[in-house]
HTML snippet that shows the backbone in 3Dmol.js (N, CA, C, O; Angstrom):
<script src="https://3Dmol.org/build/3Dmol-min.js"></script>
<div id="view" style="width:600px;height:400px;position:relative"></div>
<script>
const pdb = `
ATOM      1  N   MET A   1     116.204 132.624 114.583  1.00  0.00           N
ATOM      2  CA  MET A   1     115.716 131.140 114.994  1.00  0.00           C
ATOM      3  C   MET A   1     115.947 130.532 116.904  1.00  0.00           C
ATOM      4  O   MET A   1     115.918 129.373 117.319  1.00  0.00           O
ATOM      5  N   PRO A   2     116.082 131.358 117.406  1.00  0.00           N
ATOM      6  CA  PRO A   2     116.314 130.251 119.304  1.00  0.00           C
ATOM      7  C   PRO A   2     116.293 128.154 119.491  1.00  0.00           C
ATOM      8  O   PRO A   2     115.435 127.272 119.471  1.00  0.00           O
ATOM      9  N   ILE A   3     117.438 128.224 119.618  1.00  0.00           N
ATOM     10  CA  ILE A   3     117.361 127.144 120.474  1.00  0.00           C
ATOM     11  C   ILE A   3     117.378 126.855 121.543  1.00  0.00           C
ATOM     12  O   ILE A   3     118.538 126.978 121.937  1.00  0.00           O
ATOM     13  N   TYR A   4     116.614 126.449 122.473  1.00  0.00           N
ATOM     14  CA  TYR A   4     115.458 126.381 123.960  1.00  0.00           C
ATOM     15  C   TYR A   4     116.350 125.276 124.343  1.00  0.00           C
ATOM     16  O   TYR A   4     117.173 124.793 123.566  1.00  0.00           O
ATOM     17  N   GLU A   5     116.019 124.541 126.621  1.00  0.00           N
ATOM     18  CA  GLU A   5     116.352 124.203 126.782  1.00  0.00           C
ATOM     19  C   GLU A   5     114.902 123.518 127.147  1.00  0.00           C
ATOM     20  O   GLU A   5     114.061 124.286 127.613  1.00  0.00           O
ATOM     21  N   TYR A   6     114.558 122.212 126.983  1.00  0.00           N
ATOM     22  CA  TYR A   6     113.036 122.135 127.681  1.00  0.00           C
ATOM     23  C   TYR A   6     113.361 120.456 128.099  1.00  0.00           C
ATOM     24  O   TYR A   6     114.128 119.555 127.761  1.00  0.00           O
ATOM     25  N   HIS A   7     112.349 120.674 128.964  1.00  0.00           N
ATOM     26  CA  HIS A   7     111.785 119.537 130.539  1.00  0.00           C
ATOM     27  C   HIS A   7     110.594 118.573 129.794  1.00  0.00           C
ATOM     28  O   HIS A   7     109.733 119.337 129.358  1.00  0.00           O
ATOM     29  N   CYS A   8     110.250 117.138 129.497  1.00  0.00           N
ATOM     30  CA  CYS A   8     109.078 116.901 129.181  1.00  0.00           C
ATOM     31  C   CYS A   8     108.768 115.787 130.671  1.00  0.00           C
ATOM     32  O   CYS A   8     109.383 114.950 131.332  1.00  0.00           O
ATOM     33  N   GLN A   9     107.328 116.476 130.630  1.00  0.00           N
ATOM     34  CA  GLN A   9     106.931 116.050 132.014  1.00  0.00           C
ATOM     35  C   GLN A   9     106.066 114.634 131.985  1.00  0.00           C
ATOM     36  O   GLN A   9     105.452 114.046 132.875  1.00  0.00           O
ATOM     37  N   GLN A  10     106.253 114.377 130.765  1.00  0.00           N
ATOM     38  CA  GLN A  10     105.685 113.014 130.712  1.00  0.00           C
ATOM     39  C   GLN A  10     106.648 111.745 131.092  1.00  0.00           C
ATOM     40  O   GLN A  10     106.384 110.959 132.002  1.00  0.00           O
ATOM     41  N   CYS A  11     108.160 111.641 129.997  1.00  0.00           N
ATOM     42  CA  CYS A  11     109.234 110.436 130.529  1.00  0.00           C
ATOM     43  C   CYS A  11     110.337 111.626 131.352  1.00  0.00           C
ATOM     44  O   CYS A  11     110.400 111.391 132.559  1.00  0.00           O
ATOM     45  N   ASN A  12     111.164 112.797 130.915  1.00  0.00           N
ATOM     46  CA  ASN A  12     111.211 113.140 131.798  1.00  0.00           C
ATOM     47  C   ASN A  12     112.297 113.288 131.240  1.00  0.00           C
ATOM     48  O   ASN A  12     113.294 113.489 131.934  1.00  0.00           O
ATOM     49  N   GLU A  13     112.386 113.228 129.846  1.00  0.00           N
ATOM     50  CA  GLU A  13     113.635 113.563 129.095  1.00  0.00           C
ATOM     51  C   GLU A  13     114.088 114.972 128.947  1.00  0.00           C
ATOM     52  O   GLU A  13     113.155 115.751 128.752  1.00  0.00           O
ATOM     53  N   ASN A  14     115.556 115.633 129.000  1.00  0.00           N
ATOM     54  CA  ASN A  14     115.605 116.945 129.159  1.00  0.00           C
ATOM     55  C   ASN A  14     116.524 116.948 127.327  1.00  0.00           C
ATOM     56  O   ASN A  14     117.486 116.295 126.920  1.00  0.00           O
ATOM     57  N   PHE A  15     115.560 118.105 126.582  1.00  0.00           N
ATOM     58  CA  PHE A  15     116.393 118.163 125.362  1.00  0.00           C
ATOM     59  C   PHE A  15     116.682 119.648 124.947  1.00  0.00           C
ATOM     60  O   PHE A  15     116.344 120.608 125.639  1.00  0.00           O
ATOM     61  N   GLU A  16     117.407 119.749 123.628  1.00  0.00           N
ATOM     62  CA  GLU A  16     117.461 120.860 123.295  1.00  0.00           C
ATOM     63  C   GLU A  16     116.688 120.887 121.802  1.00  0.00           C
ATOM     64  O   GLU A  16     116.962 120.106 120.890  1.00  0.00           O
ATOM     65  N   LEU A  17     115.707 121.903 121.737  1.00  0.00           N
ATOM     66  CA  LEU A  17     114.508 122.699 120.345  1.00  0.00           C
ATOM     67  C   LEU A  17     115.054 123.698 119.493  1.00  0.00           C
ATOM     68  O   LEU A  17     115.445 124.726 120.046  1.00  0.00           O
ATOM     69  N   LEU A  18     115.146 123.616 118.424  1.00  0.00           N
ATOM     70  CA  LEU A  18     115.022 124.652 117.493  1.00  0.00           C
ATOM     71  C   LEU A  18     113.874 125.524 117.109  1.00  0.00           C
ATOM     72  O   LEU A  18     113.334 125.249 116.038  1.00  0.00           O
ATOM     73  N   VAL A  19     113.427 126.490 117.771  1.00  0.00           N
ATOM     74  CA  VAL A  19     112.309 126.714 117.840  1.00  0.00           C
ATOM     75  C   VAL A  19     112.238 127.826 116.889  1.00  0.00           C
ATOM     76  O   VAL A  19     113.015 128.778 116.806  1.00  0.00           O
ATOM     77  N   MET A  20     110.691 127.449 115.839  1.00  0.00           N
ATOM     78  CA  MET A  20     110.467 127.988 114.350  1.00  0.00           C
ATOM     79  C   MET A  20     108.916 128.852 114.633  1.00  0.00           C
ATOM     80  O   MET A  20     107.968 128.087 114.811  1.00  0.00           O
ATOM     81  N   GLY A  21     108.610 130.260 114.684  1.00  0.00           N
ATOM     82  CA  GLY A  21     107.462 130.894 114.976  1.00  0.00           C
ATOM     83  C   GLY A  21     106.937 130.849 115.882  1.00  0.00           C
ATOM     84  O   GLY A  21     107.331 131.233 116.984  1.00  0.00           O
ATOM     85  N   GLY A  22     105.774 130.291 115.564  1.00  0.00           N
ATOM     86  CA  GLY A  22     105.045 129.692 116.498  1.00  0.00           C
ATOM     87  C   GLY A  22     104.624 128.415 116.865  1.00  0.00           C
ATOM     88  O   GLY A  22     103.527 127.998 117.237  1.00  0.00           O
ATOM     89  N   GLU A  23     105.793 127.826 116.675  1.00  0.00           N
ATOM     90  CA  GLU A  23     105.720 126.436 116.718  1.00  0.00           C
ATOM     91  C   GLU A  23     105.206 125.310 118.581  1.00  0.00           C
ATOM     92  O   GLU A  23     105.826 125.719 119.563  1.00  0.00           O
ATOM     93  N   ASP A  24     104.581 124.557 118.751  1.00  0.00           N
ATOM     94  CA  ASP A  24     104.578 124.918 120.057  1.00  0.00           C
ATOM     95  C   ASP A  24     105.763 123.224 120.196  1.00  0.00           C
ATOM     96  O   ASP A  24     105.679 122.552 119.169  1.00  0.00           O
ATOM     97  N   PRO A  25     106.692 122.634 121.254  1.00  0.00           N
ATOM     98  CA  PRO A  25     107.337 121.392 121.196  1.00  0.00           C
ATOM     99  C   PRO A  25     107.078 121.142 121.648  1.00  0.00           C
ATOM    100  O   PRO A  25     106.687 121.788 122.621  1.00  0.00           O
ATOM    101  N   THR A  26     106.933 119.597 121.497  1.00  0.00           N
ATOM    102  CA  THR A  26     106.934 118.705 121.718  1.00  0.00           C
ATOM    103  C   THR A  26     108.287 117.497 121.376  1.00  0.00           C
ATOM    104  O   THR A  26     109.168 117.485 120.516  1.00  0.00           O
ATOM    105  N   CYS A  27     107.889 116.433 122.642  1.00  0.00           N
ATOM    106  CA  CYS A  27     109.665 115.444 122.923  1.00  0.00           C
ATOM    107  C   CYS A  27     109.758 114.726 121.863  1.00  0.00           C
ATOM    108  O   CYS A  27     108.825 114.136 121.317  1.00  0.00           O
ATOM    109  N   PRO A  28     111.115 114.749 121.460  1.00  0.00           N
ATOM    110  CA  PRO A  28     111.395 113.867 120.918  1.00  0.00           C
ATOM    111  C   PRO A  28     111.826 112.742 120.457  1.00  0.00           C
ATOM    112  O   PRO A  28     112.401 112.221 119.502  1.00  0.00           O
ATOM    113  N   LYS A  29     111.044 112.421 122.110  1.00  0.00           N
ATOM    114  CA  LYS A  29     111.487 110.660 122.696  1.00  0.00           C
ATOM    115  C   LYS A  29     109.831 110.483 122.392  1.00  0.00           C
ATOM    116  O   LYS A  29     109.116 110.281 121.410  1.00  0.00           O
ATOM    117  N   CYS A  30     109.683 110.669 123.723  1.00  0.00           N
ATOM    118  CA  CYS A  30     107.534 110.468 123.432  1.00  0.00           C
ATOM    119  C   CYS A  30     106.484 110.822 122.786  1.00  0.00           C
ATOM    120  O   CYS A  30     105.395 110.247 122.775  1.00  0.00           O
ATOM    121  N   LYS A  31     107.061 112.585 121.772  1.00  0.00           N
ATOM    122  CA  LYS A  31     106.250 112.739 121.354  1.00  0.00           C
ATOM    123  C   LYS A  31     105.360 113.784 122.066  1.00  0.00           C
ATOM    124  O   LYS A  31     104.761 114.650 121.428  1.00  0.00           O
ATOM    125  N   SER A  32     105.301 113.685 123.274  1.00  0.00           N
ATOM    126  CA  SER A  32     104.802 113.984 124.299  1.00  0.00           C
ATOM    127  C   SER A  32     104.503 115.723 124.041  1.00  0.00           C
ATOM    128  O   SER A  32     105.602 116.206 123.765  1.00  0.00           O
ATOM    129  N   PRO A  33     103.538 116.713 124.032  1.00  0.00           N
ATOM    130  CA  PRO A  33     103.429 118.096 123.726  1.00  0.00           C
ATOM    131  C   PRO A  33     103.831 118.059 125.354  1.00  0.00           C
ATOM    132  O   PRO A  33     105.028 118.106 125.073  1.00  0.00           O
ATOM    133  N   LYS A  34     103.839 118.023 126.536  1.00  0.00           N
ATOM    134  CA  LYS A  34     103.843 118.705 127.734  1.00  0.00           C
ATOM    135  C   LYS A  34     104.995 118.803 128.418  1.00  0.00           C
ATOM    136  O   LYS A  34     105.017 118.133 129.450  1.00  0.00           O
ATOM    137  N   VAL A  35     106.068 119.498 128.140  1.00  0.00           N
ATOM    138  CA  VAL A  35     106.965 119.709 128.060  1.00  0.00           C
ATOM    139  C   VAL A  35     107.137 121.811 128.178  1.00  0.00           C
ATOM    140  O   VAL A  35     106.810 122.713 127.405  1.00  0.00           O
ATOM    141  N   VAL A  36     108.012 121.780 129.980  1.00  0.00           N
ATOM    142  CA  VAL A  36     108.359 122.597 130.211  1.00  0.00           C
ATOM    143  C   VAL A  36     109.958 123.869 129.341  1.00  0.00           C
ATOM    144  O   VAL A  36     110.958 123.436 128.769  1.00  0.00           O
ATOM    145  N   ARG A  37     109.648 125.170 129.545  1.00  0.00           N
ATOM    146  CA  ARG A  37     111.143 125.638 128.475  1.00  0.00           C
ATOM    147  C   ARG A  37     112.031 125.422 129.896  1.00  0.00           C
ATOM    148  O   ARG A  37     111.419 125.490 130.962  1.00  0.00           O
ATOM    149  N   LEU A  38     113.378 125.179 129.895  1.00  0.00           N
ATOM    150  CA  LEU A  38     114.402 125.243 131.115  1.00  0.00           C
ATOM    151  C   LEU A  38     115.026 126.157 130.810  1.00  0.00           C
ATOM    152  O   LEU A  38     115.418 126.467 129.685  1.00  0.00           O
ATOM    153  N   MET A  39     115.316 127.156 132.695  1.00  0.00           N
ATOM    154  CA  MET A  39     116.316 128.422 132.075  1.00  0.00           C
ATOM    155  C   MET A  39     117.803 127.704 131.874  1.00  0.00           C
ATOM    156  O   MET A  39     118.293 126.738 132.459  1.00  0.00           O
ATOM    157  N   SER A  40     118.477 128.794 130.520  1.00  0.00           N
ATOM    158  CA  SER A  40     120.135 127.753 130.453  1.00  0.00           C
ATOM    159  C   SER A  40     120.568 129.268 131.181  1.00  0.00           C
ATOM    160  O   SER A  40     120.043 130.359 131.403  1.00  0.00           O
ATOM    161  N   ALA A  41     122.121 128.446 131.431  1.00  0.00           N
ATOM    162  CA  ALA A  41     122.611 129.789 131.521  1.00  0.00           C
ATOM    163  C   ALA A  41     123.653 129.953 130.041  1.00  0.00           C
ATOM    164  O   ALA A  41     124.187 129.137 129.289  1.00  0.00           O
ATOM    165  N   CYS A  42     123.590 131.660 130.120  1.00  0.00           N
ATOM    166  CA  CYS A  42     123.851 132.815 128.337  1.00  0.00           C
ATOM    167  C   CYS A  42     125.667 132.109 129.010  1.00  0.00           C
ATOM    168  O   CYS A  42     126.312 132.047 130.057  1.00  0.00           O
ATOM    169  N   GLY A  43     125.756 131.778 127.776  1.00  0.00           N
ATOM    170  CA  GLY A  43     127.561 131.526 127.906  1.00  0.00           C
ATOM    171  C   GLY A  43     128.022 131.871 126.222  1.00  0.00           C
ATOM    172  O   GLY A  43     127.630 131.131 125.319  1.00  0.00           O
ATOM    173  N   PHE A  44     128.735 132.862 126.000  1.00  0.00           N
ATOM    174  CA  PHE A  44     129.555 132.919 124.661  1.00  0.00           C
ATOM    175  C   PHE A  44     130.861 132.939 124.538  1.00  0.00           C
ATOM    176  O   PHE A  44     131.501 133.171 125.563  1.00  0.00           O
ATOM    177  N   ILE A  45     131.518 132.731 123.403  1.00  0.00           N
ATOM    178  CA  ILE A  45     133.046 132.281 123.014  1.00  0.00           C
ATOM    179  C   ILE A  45     133.950 133.869 123.306  1.00  0.00           C
ATOM    180  O   ILE A  45     133.599 134.084 124.466  1.00  0.00           O
ATOM    181  N   SER A  46     134.712 134.840 122.991  1.00  0.00           N
ATOM    182  CA  SER A  46     135.116 135.598 122.787  1.00  0.00           C
ATOM    183  C   SER A  46     136.531 135.703 122.658  1.00  0.00           C
ATOM    184  O   SER A  46     137.222 135.223 123.556  1.00  0.00           O
ATOM    185  N   LYS A  47     137.119 136.310 121.586  1.00  0.00           N
ATOM    186  CA  LYS A  47     138.047 135.516 121.464  1.00  0.00           C
ATOM    187  C   LYS A  47     139.555 137.029 121.973  1.00  0.00           C
ATOM    188  O   LYS A  47     140.041 137.531 120.959  1.00  0.00           O
ATOM    189  N   GLY A  48     140.106 137.568 123.263  1.00  0.00           N
ATOM    190  CA  GLY A  48     140.521 138.019 123.818  1.00  0.00           C
ATOM    191  C   GLY A  48     141.773 138.941 123.056  1.00  0.00           C
ATOM    192  O   GLY A  48     141.747 138.902 121.826  1.00  0.00           O
ATOM    193  N   SER A  49     142.612 139.577 123.549  1.00  0.00           N
ATOM    194  CA  SER A  49     143.737 140.009 122.795  1.00  0.00           C
ATOM    195  C   SER A  49     144.676 139.486 122.774  1.00  0.00           C
ATOM    196  O   SER A  49     145.117 139.212 123.891  1.00  0.00           O
ATOM    197  N   GLY A  50     145.621 138.992 121.420  1.00  0.00           N
ATOM    198  CA  GLY A  50     146.295 138.426 121.068  1.00  0.00           C
ATOM    199  C   GLY A  50     145.716 137.378 120.496  1.00  0.00           C
ATOM    200  O   GLY A  50     146.452 136.956 119.604  1.00  0.00           O
ATOM    201  N   GLY A  51     144.719 136.751 120.598  1.00  0.00           N
ATOM    202  CA  GLY A  51     143.741 135.669 119.886  1.00  0.00           C
ATOM    203  C   GLY A  51     143.593 134.610 120.726  1.00  0.00           C
ATOM    204  O   GLY A  51     143.504 133.455 120.311  1.00  0.00           O
ATOM    205  N   GLN A  52     143.558 134.935 121.955  1.00  0.00           N
ATOM    206  CA  GLN A  52     143.257 133.301 123.487  1.00  0.00           C
ATOM    207  C   GLN A  52     141.919 133.354 122.841  1.00  0.00           C
ATOM    208  O   GLN A  52     141.380 134.223 122.155  1.00  0.00           O
ATOM    209  N   THR A  53     141.496 132.073 123.287  1.00  0.00           N
ATOM    210  CA  THR A  53     139.795 132.389 123.643  1.00  0.00           C
ATOM    211  C   THR A  53     139.520 132.289 125.315  1.00  0.00           C
ATOM    212  O   THR A  53     140.047 131.542 126.139  1.00  0.00           O
ATOM    213  N   VAL A  54     138.437 133.387 125.499  1.00  0.00           N
ATOM    214  CA  VAL A  54     138.459 133.387 126.454  1.00  0.00           C
ATOM    215  C   VAL A  54     136.204 132.720 127.212  1.00  0.00           C
ATOM    216  O   VAL A  54     135.281 133.338 126.680  1.00  0.00           O
ATOM    217  N   ARG A  55     136.065 132.316 127.602  1.00  0.00           N
ATOM    218  CA  ARG A  55     134.548 131.442 127.615  1.00  0.00           C
ATOM    219  C   ARG A  55     134.410 132.442 128.793  1.00  0.00           C
ATOM    220  O   ARG A  55     135.350 132.813 129.496  1.00  0.00           O
ATOM    221  N   THR A  56     132.878 132.902 128.940  1.00  0.00           N
ATOM    222  CA  THR A  56     132.383 133.704 129.689  1.00  0.00           C
ATOM    223  C   THR A  56     130.663 133.077 130.249  1.00  0.00           C
ATOM    224  O   THR A  56     130.078 132.491 129.339  1.00  0.00           O
ATOM    225  N   SER A  57     130.188 133.126 131.060  1.00  0.00           N
ATOM    226  CA  SER A  57     128.990 132.455 131.773  1.00  0.00           C
ATOM    227  C   SER A  57     128.346 133.883 132.377  1.00  0.00           C
ATOM    228  O   SER A  57     128.888 134.971 132.575  1.00  0.00           O
ATOM    229  N   ALA A  58     126.953 133.427 132.591  1.00  0.00           N
ATOM    230  CA  ALA A  58     125.853 134.544 133.500  1.00  0.00           C
ATOM    231  C   ALA A  58     127.235 134.139 134.720  1.00  0.00           C
ATOM    232  O   ALA A  58     128.176 134.379 133.963  1.00  0.00           O
ATOM    233  N   SER A  59     127.762 133.796 135.763  1.00  0.00           N
ATOM    234  CA  SER A  59     128.027 132.820 136.263  1.00  0.00           C
ATOM    235  C   SER A  59     129.490 133.754 137.296  1.00  0.00           C
ATOM    236  O   SER A  59     130.619 133.648 136.815  1.00  0.00           O
ATOM    237  N   SER A  60     129.410 134.167 137.956  1.00  0.00           N
ATOM    238  CA  SER A  60     130.428 133.980 138.104  1.00  0.00           C
ATOM    239  C   SER A  60     131.100 133.146 139.469  1.00  0.00           C
ATOM    240  O   SER A  60     132.202 133.495 139.891  1.00  0.00           O
ATOM    241  N   CYS A  61     130.265 131.909 140.178  1.00  0.00           N
ATOM    242  CA  CYS A  61     130.398 130.680 140.506  1.00  0.00           C
ATOM    243  C   CYS A  61     130.250 129.605 139.979  1.00  0.00           C
ATOM    244  O   CYS A  61     129.592 129.873 138.974  1.00  0.00           O
ATOM    245  N   SER A  62     130.464 128.353 139.996  1.00  0.00           N
ATOM    246  CA  SER A  62     130.614 127.420 139.408  1.00  0.00           C
ATOM    247  C   SER A  62     129.818 126.631 140.347  1.00  0.00           C
ATOM    248  O   SER A  62     130.054 125.432 140.195  1.00  0.00           O
ATOM    249  N   GLY A  63     129.081 126.838 141.135  1.00  0.00           N
ATOM    250  CA  GLY A  63     128.119 125.895 142.125  1.00  0.00           C
ATOM    251  C   GLY A  63     127.113 126.812 141.473  1.00  0.00           C
ATOM    252  O   GLY A  63     126.568 126.828 142.577  1.00  0.00           O
ATOM    253  N   CYS A  64     126.359 127.579 140.747  1.00  0.00           N
ATOM    254  CA  CYS A  64     124.618 128.065 139.954  1.00  0.00           C
ATOM    255  C   CYS A  64     124.856 128.790 139.274  1.00  0.00           C
ATOM    256  O   CYS A  64     126.002 129.215 139.127  1.00  0.00           O
ATOM    257  N   THR A  65     123.571 129.294 138.441  1.00  0.00           N
ATOM    258  CA  THR A  65     124.123 130.475 137.294  1.00  0.00           C
ATOM    259  C   THR A  65     123.617 131.524 137.686  1.00  0.00           C
ATOM    260  O   THR A  65     123.281 132.227 136.734  1.00  0.00           O
ATOM    261  N   SER A  66     123.404 131.961 138.658  1.00  0.00           N
ATOM    262  CA  SER A  66     123.512 133.103 139.191  1.00  0.00           C
ATOM    263  C   SER A  66     124.700 134.092 139.231  1.00  0.00           C
ATOM    264  O   SER A  66     125.802 133.671 139.584  1.00  0.00           O
ATOM    265  N   THR A  67     124.524 135.417 138.876  1.00  0.00           N
ATOM    266  CA  THR A  67     125.468 136.519 139.141  1.00  0.00           C
ATOM    267  C   THR A  67     126.018 136.878 140.188  1.00  0.00           C
ATOM    268  O   THR A  67     127.086 137.167 140.730  1.00  0.00           O
ATOM    269  N   ASN A  68     124.673 136.740 140.329  1.00  0.00           N
ATOM    270  CA  ASN A  68     124.708 136.395 141.729  1.00  0.00           C
ATOM    271  C   ASN A  68     124.331 136.424 143.550  1.00  0.00           C
ATOM    272  O   ASN A  68     123.919 137.315 144.292  1.00  0.00           O
ATOM    273  N   CYS A  69     124.638 135.255 143.727  1.00  0.00           N
ATOM    274  CA  CYS A  69     123.797 134.346 144.679  1.00  0.00           C
ATOM    275  C   CYS A  69     124.748 134.192 146.536  1.00  0.00           C
ATOM    276  O   CYS A  69     125.622 133.468 147.014  1.00  0.00           O
ATOM    277  N   SER A  70     123.800 135.474 147.063  1.00  0.00           N
ATOM    278  CA  SER A  70     123.414 135.033 148.307  1.00  0.00           C
ATOM    279  C   SER A  70     123.138 133.605 148.685  1.00  0.00           C
ATOM    280  O   SER A  70     123.455 133.290 149.832  1.00  0.00           O
ATOM    281  N   SER A  71     122.575 132.646 147.876  1.00  0.00           N
ATOM    282  CA  SER A  71     122.629 131.529 149.196  1.00  0.00           C
ATOM    283  C   SER A  71     124.156 130.611 148.769  1.00  0.00           C
ATOM    284  O   SER A  71     124.585 129.755 149.543  1.00  0.00           O
ATOM    285  N   CYS A  72     124.630 130.830 147.883  1.00  0.00           N
ATOM    286  CA  CYS A  72     126.252 130.065 148.137  1.00  0.00           C
ATOM    287  C   CYS A  72     127.225 130.594 148.778  1.00  0.00           C
ATOM    288  O   CYS A  72     128.182 129.871 149.055  1.00  0.00           O
ATOM    289  N   GLY A  73     127.231 132.654 149.367  1.00  0.00           N
ATOM    290  CA  GLY A  73     128.270 133.042 149.927  1.00  0.00           C
ATOM    291  C   GLY A  73     129.341 133.675 148.825  1.00  0.00           C
ATOM    292  O   GLY A  73     130.214 134.444 149.226  1.00  0.00           O
ATOM    293  N   HIS A  74     129.242 133.330 147.462  1.00  0.00           N
ATOM    294  CA  HIS A  74     129.465 133.756 145.950  1.00  0.00           C
ATOM    295  C   HIS A  74     129.418 134.804 146.351  1.00  0.00           C
ATOM    296  O   HIS A  74     129.539 135.762 145.588  1.00  0.00           O
TER     297      HIS A  74
END
`;
const viewer = $3Dmol.createViewer("view");
viewer.addModel(pdb, "pdb");
viewer.setStyle({}, {cartoon: {color: "spectrum"}});
viewer.zoomTo();
viewer.render();
</script>
């Protein structure tokens, strides 16, 4: 059961929601069904050699979420 990020078009609230099956999401603040799912950066934490924590995200650039961003020059 994935957790998705949403934006409410009625009250402008951003929120995360655990989605089960064919459930239609509603805004937890105003209860509106007028929500859109947002794109979110995928990231995970892995243990490197020696047990140190390594954080990995989809972006090699701190200015955007793309792995290949020609607009920012990185």
